[in-house]
ChimeraX commands (.cxc) that place a marker at each C-alpha (Angstrom):
marker #1 position 0.00,0.00,0.00 radius 0.5
marker #1 position 1.47,3.36,-1.08 radius 0.5
marker #1 position 0.83,6.48,1.00 radius 0.5
marker #1 position 2.29,9.14,-1.29 radius 0.5
marker #1 position 3.09,9.30,-5.00 radius 0.5
marker #1 position 5.59,11.91,-6.15 radius 0.5
marker #1 position 5.51,12.43,-9.91 radius 0.5
marker #1 position 8.41,14.17,-11.63 radius 0.5
marker #1 position 9.18,15.22,-15.19 radius 0.5
marker #1 position 12.23,13.08,-15.88 radius 0.5
marker #1 position 14.58,10.47,-14.46 radius 0.5
marker #1 position 17.04,13.05,-13.13 radius 0.5
marker #1 position 14.26,14.53,-10.99 radius 0.5
marker #1 position 13.39,11.05,-9.72 radius 0.5
marker #1 position 16.99,10.48,-8.65 radius 0.5
marker #1 position 17.26,13.93,-7.06 radius 0.5
marker #1 position 14.03,13.56,-5.03 radius 0.5
marker #1 position 14.94,9.98,-4.04 radius 0.5
marker #1 position 18.38,11.02,-2.81 radius 0.5
marker #1 position 17.05,14.16,-1.11 radius 0.5
marker #1 position 14.49,12.18,0.89 radius 0.5
marker #1 position 16.97,9.45,1.79 radius 0.5
marker #1 position 19.64,11.91,2.94 radius 0.5
marker #1 position 17.38,14.26,4.86 radius 0.5
marker #1 position 14.50,12.16,6.19 radius 0.5
marker #1 position 15.59,8.54,6.45 radius 0.5
marker #1 position 18.01,7.01,8.83 radius 0.5
marker #1 position 19.70,3.89,7.56 radius 0.5
marker #1 position 18.20,1.64,10.26 radius 0.5
marker #1 position 14.56,1.99,9.27 radius 0.5
marker #1 position 14.50,2.94,5.59 radius 0.5
marker #1 position 14.42,0.87,2.44 radius 0.5
marker #1 position 14.81,2.11,-1.11 radius 0.5
marker #1 position 13.68,-0.33,-3.76 radius 0.5
marker #1 position 13.97,0.15,-7.50 radius 0.5
marker #1 position 10.63,-0.96,-8.95 radius 0.5
marker #1 position 11.33,-0.31,-12.62 radius 0.5
marker #1 position 13.51,2.08,-14.54 radius 0.5
marker #1 position 12.71,5.62,-13.32 radius 0.5
marker #1 position 10.50,4.39,-10.46 radius 0.5
marker #1 position 11.49,3.90,-6.81 radius 0.5
marker #1 position 9.64,2.94,-3.65 radius 0.5
marker #1 position 10.92,4.40,-0.38 radius 0.5
marker #1 position 9.75,2.90,2.89 radius 0.5
marker #1 position 10.44,4.56,6.22 radius 0.5
marker #1 position 8.57,5.07,9.48 radius 0.5
marker #1 position 5.75,2.83,8.21 radius 0.5
marker #1 position 5.20,5.16,5.21 radius 0.5
marker #1 position 5.62,4.23,1.57 radius 0.5
marker #1 position 6.51,6.86,-1.02 radius 0.5
marker #1 position 6.51,6.03,-4.70 radius 0.5
marker #1 position 8.63,8.34,-6.86 radius 0.5
marker #1 position 7.78,8.12,-10.54 radius 0.5
marker #1 position 8.76,9.78,-13.80 radius 0.5
marker #1 position 5.99,10.83,-16.24 radius 0.5
marker #1 position 8.31,9.61,-19.01 radius 0.5
marker #1 position 8.75,6.22,-17.37 radius 0.5
marker #1 position 7.56,4.25,-20.37 radius 0.5
marker #1 position 9.61,6.17,-22.96 radius 0.5
marker #1 position 13.27,6.55,-23.84 radius 0.5
marker #1 position 12.96,10.25,-24.63 radius 0.5
marker #1 position 12.82,11.82,-21.19 radius 0.5
marker #1 position 13.68,15.32,-22.36 radius 0.5
marker #1 position 10.46,15.95,-24.28 radius 0.5
marker #1 position 7.36,17.35,-22.62 radius 0.5
marker #1 position 7.57,15.51,-19.30 radius 0.5
marker #1 position 4.94,17.60,-17.54 radius 0.5
marker #1 position 2.47,17.25,-20.42 radius 0.5
marker #1 position 2.63,13.47,-20.15 radius 0.5
marker #1 position 0.74,13.71,-16.86 radius 0.5
marker #1 position -2.46,13.70,-18.95 radius 0.5
marker #1 position -1.75,10.19,-20.21 radius 0.5
marker #1 position -0.77,9.08,-16.73 radius 0.5
marker #1 position -3.99,10.49,-15.25 radius 0.5
marker #1 position -6.00,8.52,-17.80 radius 0.5
marker #1 position -4.07,5.30,-17.24 radius 0.5
marker #1 position -4.79,2.48,-14.79 radius 0.5
marker #1 position -1.93,3.78,-12.63 radius 0.5
marker #1 position -4.08,6.16,-10.56 radius 0.5
marker #1 position -7.14,3.91,-10.46 radius 0.5
marker #1 position -5.17,0.94,-9.10 radius 0.5
marker #1 position -3.44,3.01,-6.44 radius 0.5
marker #1 position -6.73,4.58,-5.32 radius 0.5
marker #1 position -8.35,1.16,-5.19 radius 0.5
marker #1 position -5.55,-0.13,-2.94 radius 0.5
marker #1 position -5.55,2.92,-0.67 radius 0.5
marker #1 position -8.24,5.61,-0.75 radius 0.5
marker #1 position -6.00,7.89,1.35 radius 0.5
marker #1 position -3.10,7.93,-1.14 radius 0.5
marker #1 position -1.88,11.42,-2.03 radius 0.5
marker #1 position -0.50,12.47,-5.41 radius 0.5
marker #1 position 1.99,15.30,-5.78 radius 0.5
marker #1 position 3.70,16.56,-8.92 radius 0.5
marker #1 position 7.10,18.24,-8.74 radius 0.5
marker #1 position 7.67,20.05,-12.01 radius 0.5
marker #1 position 10.19,22.57,-13.27 radius 0.5
marker #1 position 8.86,26.13,-13.18 radius 0.5
marker #1 position 10.49,26.88,-16.56 radius 0.5
marker #1 position 10.30,30.58,-15.79 radius 0.5
marker #1 position 12.01,31.42,-19.08 radius 0.5
marker #1 position 8.77,30.61,-20.89 radius 0.5
marker #1 position 5.94,33.14,-20.72 radius 0.5
marker #1 position 2.93,32.11,-18.56 radius 0.5
marker #1 position 4.34,28.61,-18.26 radius 0.5
marker #1 position 3.10,27.85,-14.74 radius 0.5
marker #1 position -0.39,29.21,-15.41 radius 0.5
marker #1 position -0.61,27.13,-18.61 radius 0.5
marker #1 position 0.45,23.99,-16.72 radius 0.5
marker #1 position -2.08,24.73,-13.97 radius 0.5
marker #1 position -4.91,25.25,-16.46 radius 0.5
marker #1 position -4.08,22.12,-18.45 radius 0.5
marker #1 position -3.73,19.89,-15.38 radius 0.5
marker #1 position -6.96,21.27,-13.88 radius 0.5
marker #1 position -8.77,20.41,-17.14 radius 0.5
marker #1 position -7.23,16.92,-17.24 radius 0.5
marker #1 position -8.41,16.29,-13.67 radius 0.5
marker #1 position -11.98,17.37,-14.40 radius 0.5
marker #1 position -14.37,14.49,-13.67 radius 0.5
marker #1 position -11.65,12.50,-11.84 radius 0.5
marker #1 position -12.16,11.18,-8.35 radius 0.5
marker #1 position -8.70,12.19,-7.18 radius 0.5
marker #1 position -6.68,15.36,-6.98 radius 0.5
marker #1 position -3.03,16.11,-7.54 radius 0.5
marker #1 position -1.16,18.69,-5.52 radius 0.5
marker #1 position 1.34,20.57,-7.66 radius 0.5
marker #1 position 4.67,22.21,-6.89 radius 0.5
marker #1 position 6.96,24.02,-9.29 radius 0.5
marker #1 position 10.71,24.19,-8.79 radius 0.5
marker #1 position 12.33,26.58,-8.26 radius 0.5
marker #1 position 9.71,28.18,-6.08 radius 0.5
marker #1 position 8.80,31.80,-6.75 radius 0.5
marker link #1:1,2 radius 0.2
marker link #1:2,3 radius 0.2
marker link #1:3,4 radius 0.2
marker link #1:4,5 radius 0.2
marker link #1:5,6 radius 0.2
marker link #1:6,7 radius 0.2
marker link #1:7,8 radius 0.2
marker link #1:8,9 radius 0.2
marker link #1:9,10 radius 0.2
marker link #1:10,11 radius 0.2
marker link #1:11,12 radius 0.2
marker link #1:12,13 radius 0.2
marker link #1:13,14 radius 0.2
marker link #1:14,15 radius 0.2
marker link #1:15,16 radius 0.2
marker link #1:16,17 radius 0.2
marker link #1:17,18 radius 0.2
marker link #1:18,19 radius 0.2
marker link #1:19,20 radius 0.2
marker link #1:20,21 radius 0.2
marker link #1:21,22 radius 0.2
marker link #1:22,23 radius 0.2
marker link #1:23,24 radius 0.2
marker link #1:24,25 radius 0.2
marker link #1:25,26 radius 0.2
marker link #1:26,27 radius 0.2
marker link #1:27,28 radius 0.2
marker link #1:28,29 radius 0.2
marker link #1:29,30 radius 0.2
marker link #1:30,31 radius 0.2
marker link #1:31,32 radius 0.2
marker link #1:32,33 radius 0.2
marker link #1:33,34 radius 0.2
marker link #1:34,35 radius 0.2
marker link #1:35,36 radius 0.2
marker link #1:36,37 radius 0.2
marker link #1:37,38 radius 0.2
marker link #1:38,39 radius 0.2
marker link #1:39,40 radius 0.2
marker link #1:40,41 radius 0.2
marker link #1:41,42 radius 0.2
marker link #1:42,43 radius 0.2
marker link #1:43,44 radius 0.2
marker link #1:44,45 radius 0.2
marker link #1:45,46 radius 0.2
marker link #1:46,47 radius 0.2
marker link #1:47,48 radius 0.2
marker link #1:48,49 radius 0.2
marker link #1:49,50 radius 0.2
marker link #1:50,51 radius 0.2
marker link #1:51,52 radius 0.2
marker link #1:52,53 radius 0.2
marker link #1:53,54 radius 0.2
marker link #1:54,55 radius 0.2
marker link #1:55,56 radius 0.2
marker link #1:56,57 radius 0.2
marker link #1:57,58 radius 0.2
marker link #1:58,59 radius 0.2
marker link #1:59,60 radius 0.2
marker link #1:60,61 radius 0.2
marker link #1:61,62 radius 0.2
marker link #1:62,63 radius 0.2
marker link #1:63,64 radius 0.2
marker link #1:64,65 radius 0.2
marker link #1:65,66 radius 0.2
marker link #1:66,67 radius 0.2
marker link #1:67,68 radius 0.2
marker link #1:68,69 radius 0.2
marker link #1:69,70 radius 0.2
marker link #1:70,71 radius 0.2
marker link #1:71,72 radius 0.2
marker link #1:72,73 radius 0.2
marker link #1:73,74 radius 0.2
marker link #1:74,75 radius 0.2
marker link #1:75,76 radius 0.2
marker link #1:76,77 radius 0.2
marker link #1:77,78 radius 0.2
marker link #1:78,79 radius 0.2
marker link #1:79,80 radius 0.2
marker link #1:80,81 radius 0.2
marker link #1:81,82 radius 0.2
marker link #1:82,83 radius 0.2
marker link #1:83,84 radius 0.2
marker link #1:84,85 radius 0.2
marker link #1:85,86 radius 0.2
marker link #1:86,87 radius 0.2
marker link #1:87,88 radius 0.2
marker link #1:88,89 radius 0.2
marker link #1:89,90 radius 0.2
marker link #1:90,91 radius 0.2
marker link #1:91,92 radius 0.2
marker link #1:92,93 radius 0.2
marker link #1:93,94 radius 0.2
marker link #1:94,95 radius 0.2
marker link #1:95,96 radius 0.2
marker link #1:96,97 radius 0.2
marker link #1:97,98 radius 0.2
marker link #1:98,99 radius 0.2
marker link #1:99,100 radius 0.2
marker link #1:100,101 radius 0.2
marker link #1:101,102 radius 0.2
marker link #1:102,103 radius 0.2
marker link #1:103,104 radius 0.2
marker link #1:104,105 radius 0.2
marker link #1:105,106 radius 0.2
marker link #1:106,107 radius 0.2
marker link #1:107,108 radius 0.2
marker link #1:108,109 radius 0.2
marker link #1:109,110 radius 0.2
marker link #1:110,111 radius 0.2
marker link #1:111,112 radius 0.2
marker link #1:112,113 radius 0.2
marker link #1:113,114 radius 0.2
marker link #1:114,115 radius 0.2
marker link #1:115,116 radius 0.2
marker link #1:116,117 radius 0.2
marker link #1:117,118 radius 0.2
marker link #1:118,119 radius 0.2
marker link #1:119,120 radius 0.2
marker link #1:120,121 radius 0.2
marker link #1:121,122 radius 0.2
marker link #1:122,123 radius 0.2
marker link #1:123,124 radius 0.2
marker link #1:124,125 radius 0.2
marker link #1:125,126 radius 0.2
marker link #1:126,127 radius 0.2
marker link #1:127,128 radius 0.2
marker link #1:128,129 radius 0.2
marker link #1:129,130 radius 0.2
marker link #1:130,131 radius 0.2
view
């Protein structure tokens, strides 16, 4: 049973978040990091399970449109299965702010909100770096 799902744009973000959590929040006596598949890890510590996943997990081209692939992920069995196993599971996206592109965050917010319409789950969203 997974308690929290962190969704990132690419494999480098997965590795960064994995290592950040392990270094800052897990002591070696009670934490386990298990590679599930390429670009997907399960961290277990203090009776909590955190799944870290790349939106590009199924592709070899991780540098193209990672955040936009959340639409396909939302419409896949991935969310449905996790919700079925644990109604309390939380989903969080950690995406690049890409501040060099005009209105990028507001476009992402609008698109994701539209993709979540009529879904029985919500996704909290964070953009790095923070403004």
